[in-house]
Phi, psi and omega in degrees: 000127181280177183300316182300315180296322179295322180294310187278348177260006185276117175291327179298321179295321178297319178293321178297321179296316180300318180289320185294320182263003178058051186236126177293321181241107184291353183256018176289115182230142182247326188218028175233162184295157181299319179299318179292328181297325184290342183242022181301314183304314179296316179295324179300310183289329175292322176296315179299315181298316181295314180294326175300313182296316181288323179292322177293320176299319177299321181294323181285324181256036184290122182292334181285339184235286187299308184293324179295317178296321181296316179297322178297317180295331180275356178075025179285145177303149184299336182298329179290321178297321181297333183269354186301304185292313179302319181290318181297319183277307185289326179298332178270342185264312187300317182285003191290339175297321178284318179301322182300326179295323176294315182297321182298335181281353183261119177292324174250117191254358180294332182291335174295318177295317179301316178299317179299319178297319180297315180294323177296318178299317179295320180297319180291324175296325175298319177298322179298321179292325177301321183301330186246002183237339187231160175218170174062215183297326179299319177295321179298311180298317182294319181292320177297320178299315178295325180291327176297314178299315179302315184293317178296319178295325177298325177297320176302314182294321184297312181294314184291321187295320180297318182290316179296321177300317180294333181273338190245343180232130184286164173306155183073002177235348186288323179297327182288336174300309179291323183297311182289325178292321176297319180299311182294318179295321178297322179299313181287326180298327177300318178296320178298316179298320179297319178296319178295321179299317178294320181294324181287336176289327175234084187307131178257189178270187184289354176299333177300315180290325177301313181294314180301310184286329176295320176296318179298316178300319178298327179297322179289327176293320176297321179297321177300321180293315181292322181292330180294341181277348180299138177266101181250134179263148186304143176243179181289156184234023180290153171083018181248022186284298183246113188301306183292319180297314179294326179298316181294322178297320182293329179299336179295344177303330181293335180260334185260339185246095187297314179300320179294318179298318178298320179297316181297318179296315180297317180297323179299316180291328181285357173300345181305328182294330177273321185286337183286332188306308181297331179286330172300315181292320177298319179296322178299315180294323180294320186274332185241004182059029175073015183297116176060009178270085188257167183306312184300325182297319180285328175296318178298315180299319180294315179294320179296324179298316177296320183299315187272340188249333189300312178300322178297311180298322181298312179293321179297319181295326177289336175278314178196098179294332178296315181292331175297316178298320179298308184293313183292320177297316177296321179296320179298316179296315181291329177297316178297316179296318180297317179298312181298319181299316180293319181295321183282337185255346182222111178295327180295313178293324181299329180265002180292137181282344185255347181299315187288317173300326178297313180288330173298320177299314179296320178296320180295324176297314179297319181296321177299321178293318178300314183296311181293322181296311184287328177294315180292322182298314185290327177293320180283331180294321182269167176217146178059221183290343180296335182300318180297320179297314181301312182296316183294312181296313181301311183293324179294314178297316180296325177299317178293315180299321181298318178297318180292315181292330179299334179288357179297340177299335179294340180294342179295347177286335182239347180235151171292159180301324178300323179294321178295319178299321179293322177299315179294323177298321176298321175301316181298317179294320177295320177296323178295317180296316179293325178296326179295338180270357179289151175291147177285134184238351183275000000 
């Protein structure tokens, strides 16, 4: 008996699934095929395992923290650090209309995800080699090049994963796939942050980054292996003939599909939860001169946020992903307003070394909710082959918006950092209000 047969033939796994999702009948399915319904427990745990591996890899190769610190250590000009997050996010989002046409031609789409994981692993291994072979501008150019490959491969995984999740896990269970994987990844990320904190107290050589990124690359290869074991049944392949032509047709969804258009606008405003994080850190450095605010501390806060909030957000998203977007978006906005209010009204709190990691932790909890809510919502909003179109159009539009919104950092030339945080907080509150007007899909 091979590995796949052992997984899907395991009665113990079926019982674990029933307990984990609090379901008397693990075969309750609402919108997936009967054949897929019979193998839901195995597919559920394979999805959780894969997402855990990729989320942990993302935490280790995070451009906002690990890669930015690495470029500084290599003496690369600051312009390369400024491009890390926009390239990593937008590079995977903008091409997805074209990528979707390729995915639509595949009756079995899990192999697209597997291919994307392999390329991501190779790209991260390339980053590891940069850490020990290059310095200065050469290191910056090489790392950006590897990040472009990583980001494009990430786009393959993003489009394919939503569709495979919709085909293999029923409604009311999809949010928990992300919730439990976020929980497990957050648990391990705390340990990674603690190790980094210790390393920064006693600075090591570039071998630290080599080991970290080599481990991250290995995680994506493992993810490719676990995802390949998923039992996915063939789906329809219409609409994959002409990539650019089909891409333009799909963009019409923004004008013809009102619920989808409302979702895209709300999701755009909810980007505040991601965009606010670097400004929280900038404000911390401005007010405390960077005293003891080290990389590991923020990595720990980020991991701890996933650990304590992801299972809750996952179950909540299965009950109502729309309400998760409302609550999490509002929380992100109020967190920014609360931080600015305390900093502006109390000089003692403004100079506190723990105030900023605490609010970073609260923001990370809100961001986890935004991510799980909007991912679950779009999968439940669409049905069948339409799901791939929704994901591709939404991600492409968000990629463009992200590049434009990323330029908000230029406002720091005319506004204090607190002012920029308040603008982003306003975006979050507006996104929460618009999310409340979305139709319920769960």
